C-alpha positions in Angstrom: -26.9 -48.0 -65.6 -27.5 -50.6 -68.3 -26.6 -54.3 -67.8 -24.5 -56.1 -70.4 -27.1 -58.9 -70.2 -29.4 -56.6 -72.1 -27.2 -57.1 -75.1 -25.4 -60.5 -74.7 -26.3 -63.9 -73.4 -24.6 -65.4 -70.4 -22.8 -67.9 -72.8 -21.3 -65.0 -74.8 -20.3 -63.1 -71.6 -18.6 -66.3 -70.3 -16.6 -66.7 -73.5 -15.6 -63.1 -73.7 -14.3 -63.2 -70.1 -12.0 -66.1 -71.1 -10.7 -65.1 -74.5 -7.1 -66.1 -75.0 -6.5 -65.3 -78.7 -8.1 -63.4 -81.5 -7.9 -62.8 -85.2 -9.3 -60.0 -87.5 -10.2 -60.5 -91.2 -11.2 -57.7 -93.6 -14.2 -58.4 -95.8 -15.0 -57.5 -99.3 -17.6 -54.7 -99.2 -19.0 -56.1 -102.5 -19.9 -59.5 -101.0 -23.2 -60.5 -102.6 -26.3 -60.2 -100.5 -27.1 -63.9 -100.9 -23.8 -64.8 -99.2 -24.2 -62.3 -96.4 -27.7 -63.7 -95.7 -26.0 -67.1 -95.1 -23.4 -65.4 -92.8 -20.7 -66.0 -95.5 -18.4 -63.3 -96.7 -15.6 -62.9 -99.2 -12.4 -62.2 -97.3 -10.0 -59.7 -98.9 -7.2 -60.2 -96.4 -5.7 -63.1 -94.6 -6.7 -63.3 -90.9 -4.3 -61.4 -88.7 -3.6 -62.1 -85.0 -4.6 -59.4 -82.6 -1.9 -58.2 -80.2 -2.6 -59.0 -76.5 -3.4 -55.3 -75.6 -5.9 -55.0 -78.5 -7.5 -58.4 -77.6 -8.0 -57.3 -74.0 -9.3 -53.9 -75.0 -11.8 -55.4 -77.5 -13.1 -57.8 -74.9 -13.4 -55.0 -72.3 -15.4 -52.9 -74.8 -17.7 -55.8 -75.7 -18.4 -56.4 -72.0 -19.1 -52.8 -71.2 -22.8 -52.0 -71.6 -21.9 -48.4 -72.2 -20.2 -49.4 -75.5 -23.5 -50.6 -76.9 -25.9 -48.1 -78.4 -29.3 -48.8 -79.8 -30.9 -46.3 -82.2 -32.1 -46.0 -85.8 -29.6 -45.0 -88.4 -30.0 -44.4 -92.1 -27.6 -46.0 -94.4 -26.8 -49.3 -96.1 -24.8 -51.8 -94.1 -21.3 -52.5 -95.2 -19.8 -55.5 -93.5 -16.2 -54.6 -93.0 -14.4 -57.1 -90.8 -14.9 -60.2 -88.6 -13.2 -60.7 -85.3 -12.8 -64.3 -84.3 -12.1 -64.5 -80.5 -11.0 -67.9 -79.1 -11.6 -68.9 -75.5 -11.6 -72.2 -73.6 -15.4 -71.9 -73.5 -15.7 -71.6 -77.3 -15.5 -69.1 -80.1 -17.0 -65.6 -80.3 -17.4 -64.2 -83.9 -18.1 -60.5 -84.2 -19.1 -58.8 -87.4 -18.1 -55.2 -87.8 -19.7 -52.6 -90.0 -17.3 -49.6 -90.1 -19.4 -46.9 -91.9 -22.4 -47.4 -89.5 -20.3 -48.3 -86.4 -22.4 -51.4 -86.0 -21.4 -54.7 -84.4 -23.2 -58.1 -84.4 -22.2 -61.2 -82.4 -22.6 -64.1 -84.9 -21.3 -66.8 -82.7 -22.5 -68.1 -80.3 -25.7 -67.3 -82.2 -27.5 -65.0 -79.8 -28.3 -61.9 -81.9 -26.3 -59.5 -79.7 -26.1 -56.4 -81.9 -26.0 -52.7 -81.6 -24.0 -49.7 -82.7 -20.7 -49.0 -81.1 -20.7 -45.2 -81.5 -19.5 -44.5 -77.9 -16.3 -46.5 -78.6 -16.0 -46.3 -82.4 -12.5 -44.6 -82.3 -11.2 -47.4 -80.1 -12.6 -50.2 -82.2 -11.4 -48.7 -85.4 -7.9 -48.1 -83.9 -7.7 -51.8 -83.1 -8.4 -52.6 -86.8 -5.9 -50.0 -88.0 -3.2 -51.4 -85.7 -4.0 -54.9 -86.9 -3.5 -53.8 -90.6 -1.1 -50.9 -90.3 0.0 -51.1 -94.0 -3.6 -50.5 -95.1 -4.4 -47.8 -92.6 -4.5 -44.1 -93.5 -2.3 -41.7 -91.6 -5.0 -39.1 -92.0 -7.0 -38.8 -88.8 -10.3 -38.4 -90.6 -9.6 -41.3 -93.0 -9.8 -45.0 -92.1 -8.0 -46.9 -94.9 -5.6 -45.5 -97.5 -7.5 -44.1 -100.4 -8.4 -46.9 -102.9 -6.9 -49.7 -100.8 -10.2 -51.7 -100.4 -10.9 -51.4 -104.1 -7.4 -52.7 -104.9 -7.8 -55.6 -102.5 -11.2 -56.4 -104.1 -9.7 -56.4 -107.6 -6.7 -58.5 -106.5 -9.0 -61.0 -104.8 -11.2 -61.3 -107.9 -8.1 -61.8 -110.1 -6.8 -64.5 -107.9 -10.2 -66.3 -108.1 -10.1 -65.9 -111.9 -6.6 -67.3 -112.1 -7.4 -70.1 -109.7 -4.7 -69.1 -107.2 
């Protein structure tokens, strides 16, 4: 059986075991590459607090080595969301790529990344519960049709207007 230390540092494990609050923010899929390379993204939603059950579930999934899957996939990455998890030991920032079912621990900087195919339904359900107004009711669809494009356009208009 794999050990979680194959994927995460001791510092990240310590922080995940002590998480007391968390937020999720959806990202603009059209964030320019030069920003992504600097670990900066355009947010298309305000951060939303995770409910206690989802926070606990996400931490359990992250600490379970069976949730982590390493393989080669074809496709372009599409950064979809950031989870910011607060603990008394410090912050854990987790970047989520929905189309490829990929997660990457950004903070603390330790390079913990893999695909989360074994638990993709659970991770995506957390995101859908956090943003229920955007979530599709169709089981095979993630977000309502056209909602991310609408949020992207709205975000660009706000920036243009200076609001």
